[in-house]
Every structure is written in structure tokens, then in C-alpha cells.
C-alpha positions in Angstrom: 5.0 -28.8 -60.9 3.6 -29.9 -57.6 2.8 -33.4 -56.6 -0.8 -32.7 -56.9 -0.5 -31.2 -60.4 1.2 -34.3 -61.3 -1.8 -36.5 -60.5 -4.1 -37.2 -63.4 -7.3 -36.1 -61.8 -10.4 -37.5 -63.9 -14.2 -37.2 -64.1 -14.8 -41.0 -64.6 -17.9 -42.7 -65.8 -17.5 -45.9 -63.7 -20.2 -48.0 -65.2 -23.4 -47.8 -67.5 -25.6 -44.6 -66.6 -23.7 -43.7 -63.6 -22.8 -40.2 -62.2 -19.3 -39.1 -63.1 -16.9 -39.7 -60.0 -13.6 -37.5 -59.6 -10.7 -40.1 -59.5 -7.0 -40.5 -60.0 -6.0 -42.1 -63.5 -2.2 -43.0 -64.7 -1.0 -40.3 -66.8 -1.0 -41.5 -70.5 2.0 -42.1 -72.4 1.7 -40.7 -76.3 2.1 -43.3 -79.0 4.2 -42.3 -82.0 1.8 -40.1 -83.7 0.2 -38.6 -80.4 0.8 -35.7 -78.1 0.1 -35.6 -74.4 -1.5 -32.3 -73.4 -1.9 -30.9 -69.9 -5.4 -29.5 -69.9 -6.2 -26.0 -68.8 -9.9 -25.9 -70.1 -12.5 -28.4 -71.2 -15.7 -27.6 -73.2 -18.6 -29.7 -72.9 -20.9 -31.3 -75.7 -24.5 -32.4 -75.7 -23.3 -36.0 -77.1 -21.8 -36.4 -73.6 -24.9 -36.2 -71.7 -26.4 -38.5 -74.3 -23.4 -41.0 -74.2 -23.9 -41.1 -70.3 -27.6 -41.4 -70.2 -28.0 -43.7 -73.2 -25.0 -45.8 -73.4 -23.7 -45.5 -76.8 -20.2 -44.9 -78.4 -19.0 -46.5 -75.1 -17.2 -50.0 -75.8 -16.0 -50.6 -72.0 -16.2 -49.0 -68.6 -14.8 -47.2 -66.6 -14.2 -44.4 -69.2 -13.7 -40.7 -69.6 -16.0 -38.8 -71.8 -15.3 -35.6 -73.8 -13.8 -34.2 -77.1 -12.9 -30.7 -76.5 -9.7 -29.6 -74.6 -7.1 -26.9 -74.8 -3.6 -26.8 -72.8 -0.1 -27.2 -72.9 1.8 -30.0 -74.6 3.9 -31.8 -71.9 5.1 -34.8 -74.1 5.1 -35.7 -78.0 5.2 -39.0 -79.7 8.2 -40.2 -81.8 6.7 -39.3 -85.0 5.2 -36.0 -84.3 6.7 -33.2 -86.2 4.4 -30.2 -86.2 4.4 -29.5 -82.5 6.8 -29.2 -79.4 6.8 -29.4 -75.6 5.3 -26.2 -74.5 3.0 -25.2 -77.4 -0.4 -23.9 -76.3 -3.0 -26.1 -78.3 -6.5 -27.1 -78.8 -7.6 -30.5 -79.9 -10.4 -32.9 -80.8 -10.1 -35.9 -78.2 -10.9 -39.1 -79.7 -12.5 -41.3 -77.0 -15.8 -40.9 -79.0 -14.4 -42.7 -81.8 -11.9 -44.9 -80.3 -13.1 -45.8 -76.9 -9.7 -45.1 -75.2 -10.2 -43.3 -71.9 -6.7 -42.0 -72.3 -8.3 -39.9 -75.2 -11.1 -38.6 -73.2 -11.2 -34.9 -72.5 -12.5 -34.7 -69.0 -9.2 -35.3 -67.1 -6.0 -33.4 -66.3 -3.9 -35.0 -69.0 -5.4 -36.0 -72.4 -3.8 -37.7 -75.4 -4.5 -36.2 -78.9 -3.6 -37.3 -82.3 -1.4 -34.8 -83.9 -3.5 -34.5 -87.0 -6.5 -33.0 -84.9 -4.5 -30.6 -82.8 -4.2 -27.0 -83.5 -1.9 -24.4 -82.1 -3.5 -21.4 -80.6 -1.9 -17.9 -80.4 -1.2 -16.1 -77.3 -4.2 -13.7 -77.5 -6.6 -16.7 -77.4 -7.4 -17.9 -73.9 -7.3 -21.7 -72.9 -11.1 -21.4 -72.1 -12.1 -19.8 -75.6 -9.6 -22.2 -77.4 -11.5 -25.1 -75.8 -14.6 -24.4 -77.5 -13.2 -25.1 -81.3 -12.4 -28.7 -82.0 -15.7 -30.6 -82.3 -17.7 -27.7 -83.5 -15.2 -26.9 -86.5 -14.7 -30.7 -87.1 -18.3 -31.0 -87.5 -18.5 -28.2 -89.9 -15.3 -29.0 -91.9 -16.8 -32.7 -92.6 -20.3 -31.3 -93.5 -18.6 -28.7 -95.8 -15.6 -30.4 -97.5 -17.2 -34.0 -97.5 -21.0 -33.8 -97.6 -21.3 -30.5 -99.5 -18.1 -31.0 -101.5 -16.8 -27.5 -101.0 -13.2 -27.6 -102.5 -10.3 -27.1 -100.2 -7.4 -25.8 -99.6 -7.2 -22.1 -99.3 -6.6 -21.2 -103.1 -10.7 -21.5 -103.3 -11.4 -18.9 -101.0 -12.5 -15.9 -102.9 -16.0 -14.4 -102.8 -18.6 -16.4 -104.5 -22.0 -15.2 -106.0 -23.8 -18.0 -104.1 -25.3 -18.4 -100.7 -25.1 -21.1 -98.2 -27.9 -21.7 -95.7 -26.9 -22.7 -92.1 -30.0 -23.7 -89.8 -29.4 -23.4 -86.2 -26.4 -21.0 -86.6 -26.4 -20.0 -82.9 -25.3 -23.4 -81.8 -21.5 -24.1 -81.4 -21.5 -26.1 -84.7 -23.6 -23.3 -86.2 -21.4 -20.5 -85.2 -18.4 -22.5 -86.9 -20.5 -23.0 -90.0 -21.1 -19.4 -90.4 -17.6 -18.5 -90.0 -16.1 -21.3 -92.3 -18.8 -20.4 -95.0 -17.9 -16.7 -94.9 -14.2 -17.5 -94.9 -14.7 -19.6 -98.0 -16.6 -16.9 -99.8 -20.0 -17.7 -99.5 -23.1 -15.3 -98.6 -24.4 -16.9 -95.4 -28.0 -17.3 -94.8 -28.3 -18.0 -91.0 -31.4 -18.9 -88.9 -31.5 -18.6 -85.1 -33.4 -17.1 -82.4 -33.7 -13.1 -82.9 -31.5 -12.5 -79.7 -28.6 -14.2 -81.6 -28.8 -12.3 -84.7 -26.3 -9.4 -84.0 -23.8 -11.9 -82.7 -24.0 -14.0 -86.0 -23.6 -11.0 -88.1 -20.5 -10.2 -86.5 -19.2 -13.6 -87.4 -19.9 -13.0 -90.9 -23.7 -13.9 -91.5 -25.1 -12.1 -94.6 -28.5 -12.3 -93.6 -30.3 -13.4 -90.3 -33.7 -14.9 -89.9 -35.8 -16.1 -86.9 -36.5 -19.6 -87.3 -39.5 -19.4 -85.0 -41.4 -17.3 -87.5 -44.2 -19.4 -89.4 -43.0 -18.0 -92.9 -39.3 -18.1 -92.2 -38.8 -20.2 -95.5 -40.8 -17.6 -97.6 -38.4 -14.8 -96.0 -35.1 -16.5 -96.8 -36.1 -17.4 -100.4 -37.4 -13.7 -100.9 -34.3 -12.3 -99.5 -32.1 -14.3 -101.8 -33.9 -13.7 -104.7 -34.0 -10.0 -104.1 -30.2 -10.0 -103.9 -29.8 -12.2 -106.8 -28.2 -15.1 -105.0 -28.9 -18.7 -105.4 -28.6 -21.0 -102.3 -27.5 -24.4 -103.4 -25.8 -25.6 -100.3 -27.4 -25.9 -96.9 -26.5 -27.3 -93.3 -29.0 -28.2 -90.6 -27.1 -28.2 -87.2 -30.3 -28.8 -85.2 -31.6 -32.1 -86.8 -34.7 -31.8 -84.5 -38.4 -31.0 -85.1 -38.9 -29.8 -88.6 -35.5 -28.2 -89.1 -34.3 -30.6 -91.7 -37.4 -30.2 -93.8 -37.4 -26.3 -93.6 -33.9 -26.1 -94.7 -34.7 -28.4 -97.5 -37.6 -26.3 -98.6 -35.3 -23.1 -98.8 -32.9 -25.0 -100.9 -35.7 -26.5 -103.2 -36.8 -22.9 -103.9 -33.7 -20.9 -103.8 -31.3 -23.2 -105.6 -29.8 -22.2 -109.1 -30.6 -25.2 -111.0 -32.3 -28.5 -110.1 -29.6 -29.8 -107.8 -28.8 -28.7 -104.2 -27.0 -30.5 -101.3 -28.0 -30.4 -97.6 -25.9 -31.7 -94.6 -27.3 -32.7 -91.5 -26.2 -33.6 -87.9 -28.8 -36.3 -87.4 -30.7 -38.5 -89.9 -33.3 -37.1 -92.3 -36.8 -37.8 -90.6 -37.9 -41.3 -91.3 -41.3 -40.5 -92.1 -40.7 -37.4 -94.3 -40.5 -37.8 -98.0 -37.3 -36.3 -99.3 -37.5 -33.3 -101.8 -36.5 -34.2 -105.3 -33.2 -32.9 -106.3 -31.7 -32.4 -102.8 -28.8 -34.4 -102.1 -29.0 -35.2 -98.3 -26.4 -36.7 -96.2 -25.3 -36.8 -92.5 -22.2 -35.4 -91.4 -19.9 -37.3 -88.8 -17.1 -35.2 -87.1 -15.2 -38.4 -86.3 -14.4 -38.9 -89.9 -11.8 -36.2 -89.7 -9.5 -38.1 -87.6 -10.3 -41.6 -89.4 -11.0 -41.9 -93.0 -10.5 -38.2 -93.7 -7.4 -37.8 -91.9 -5.7 -36.0 -94.8 -8.4 -33.3 -94.5 -8.0 -33.1 -90.6 -4.3 -32.4 -90.8 -5.0 -29.7 -93.2 -7.9 -28.4 -91.2 -6.3 -28.4 -87.7 -2.6 -28.1 -88.4 -2.5 -25.6 -91.1 -5.8 -23.9 -91.8 -7.2 -23.4 -88.3 -3.8 -22.3 -86.9 -3.4 -19.5 -89.7 -7.0 -18.4 -89.3 -7.1 -18.0 -85.7 -3.6 -16.2 -85.8 -5.0 -13.6 -88.3 -8.6 -13.3 -86.6 -10.4 -14.5 -89.7 -11.7 -17.2 -87.5 -12.3 -16.6 -83.8 -13.5 -19.1 -81.1 -17.2 -19.3 -81.0 -19.7 -19.4 -79.5 -19.3 -17.3 -76.2 -18.0 -19.3 -73.2 -19.7 -19.6 -69.8 -17.4 -21.0 -67.1 -18.9 -23.5 -64.7 -17.0 -23.1 -61.6 -15.4 -26.2 -59.9 -12.8 -27.7 -62.1 -13.2 -31.5 -62.8 -15.5 -31.9 -59.8 -18.1 -29.7 -61.8 -18.2 -32.2 -64.7 -21.5 -33.9 -63.7 -22.8 -30.4 -63.0 -21.8 -29.3 -66.4 -23.5 -32.3 -68.4 -26.7 -31.6 -66.5 -26.8 -28.0 -67.3 -26.4 -28.9 -70.8 -29.0 -31.7 -70.7 -31.3 -28.8 -69.3 -30.8 -26.8 -72.3 -28.3 -24.0 -73.1 -28.5 -21.7 -76.1 -25.9 -19.5 -77.9 -23.1 -20.4 -75.6 -20.7 -23.1 -74.6 -20.1 -24.4 -71.1 -16.5 -24.7 -70.0 -14.6 -25.9 -67.0 -11.1 -24.7 -66.0 -8.7 -27.4 -65.0 -6.3 -25.8 -62.3 
């Protein structure tokens, strides 16, 4: 390894609302339950430009943002048992919940907790692997905590019931479609029409355009014609009237007088909640904190196997932003301007 490669280049956020700067940081040293990864790809998430612009989830500066990395393990902590040096992995970097810049994604070397690290097979590129962690962690908490879907795998047989994913073309949405399908649900997915074919390739049972004024009626009619009740829903959008419309679907298509809806944002403050719909907000960070047992099963076991047998594939599609870590600010600016149906990824040479 050359001297240049040995340096830990990082896209550092030096102070509140500043632009990212490429600087050199010390290479982190893993604690007992941590893994040091030499990153080869970093995927950007919308929360990162929001953290930069609005100064939240950041206890101190300078810091390093980012949650999604993939690369090769270069060092492991003393209590790590499921990984070894040289393993190809992807993982959920923890700076968003622990405030420690060594756990930020946007650098050459990142610390990951063992419980939120997943081995990736040789046929999955680092670029594709990098899109997995945060989106799948968000969906896992939504499904197994908010919606109460039982795990592990022994429950994964076909079910005579539907699950609604609103905003299914987003990174979280595509993860949710795949998880719901893998756990046996008939997936009713909403997205722009241009994404429908891709969503069906991921396992959506029926797709609908949420721009249609009668989209709620379309979904309810489709479910009833197939004899399927929809008792569970996940709104991955959280903006506009998305949550309200998702709740309307559940209210009309549920099997009894109860249903559950998970949201990525809070329910609209001025909107009354429909009776009989249990509504709660999901929080991906819990997979590494109070739901660490779920995190270990999900990342160390379930995802590793599912990626290996291709029942789960990296999603959504990747778009590479050229320029490596020097392109970190450009990447966040592109996300802020708006991206649909793809994930922006930077290679770390």
C-alpha cells in the first residue's frame, strides 16, 4: 500500500453550515466491538445535506457525515467474531447517532460496529453494496419494530395479505418492497409510472402512480378484486399528503378494524389521524442502539444470506459521481436539487 493510500482523506464539515473540505484525518483505531474498513464506495443520503444545511444530529465540529459505506476490512476489534481482515463488507456508519467523526462515511477509513456490518458476495460490486445499509436499516426497523412483523426467517412463507409501500422508488422504498416480498407479503407499491417496471422486478405485486387523483381508490379496488386485505403500510415519503393517502388505503382495505402505518417523518400536525390506524415513526438509528439484537440478526445473518442467494439485490440503481471524496459536496448538492429512482455513489480510490 502506498503512502498516499495510507492517509485517511476525508470530506470534513469544519463548522456549522460550511462547505465540505477534503482534509487528512488520523486513521481511526477500532474499539472492541468495532471494525475498521478501507472504503471503496460511499453512497449519499438526503439526511446528509439536511444535517449540513440545518445543523442537526451534529454535537460538535469538525465532523464527517455519512452513513453508507462499503469496502475491505483492515482491522478488527478484540471482541469481533463474525468478520476477519480482508472481508468485503458494507455497513451502517454511526456518526448520525453517536456524533463520532471516526464513524462518518465520507472518508477513506471508517469505523463500523460489528452488529451493523454485512459481508457482501464477490459478485456484488462495492458501488452496489454501498447503497444497502441505511435504506435497509430503515425498512427493517419499520417492519420488525413499528409494524410488528415477526422475525427471523421461519416466518417467511407466503401470506394472504398485502403490504403497502408508498414512495416505493426511493432507496428506502425499494428496500421495503424487497423485504416485504421476501417475508411473504403481496406488495402494493406507489411510485411514478416510469419506475413501475423496475419495482415489479424487485417483487412488487401491483404498482400505482401516486400522481393519479384516484390512486387510493385504484389500490383499494385492486386489492378487493384479488381478495387481499392490506393491514400494514409504510410511507417512505413523509411529505405532502403521502401519509394521509397511505392511511386512507389502509382504512379502506384492512381486514378488520385495525391496521398499522409506519412513517419516515411525523404524521402531519394539523391532520386528524384515522380511527383504528396505529401510526408510528420509524428510526433507522435504533438498529444499532436499543434494537441491536435485531441489527445483528439483520446485518450479520439475514442480509448476508439474502444477498448471497440473490433474494435481495442492492437497490436502487447506482449513479456514480466522478471525483472521489473531492466530489462529496457536489454529491450532496445534487441530492438537494432532487434525485429520483437512483442512489448517488462516490468511488474512493
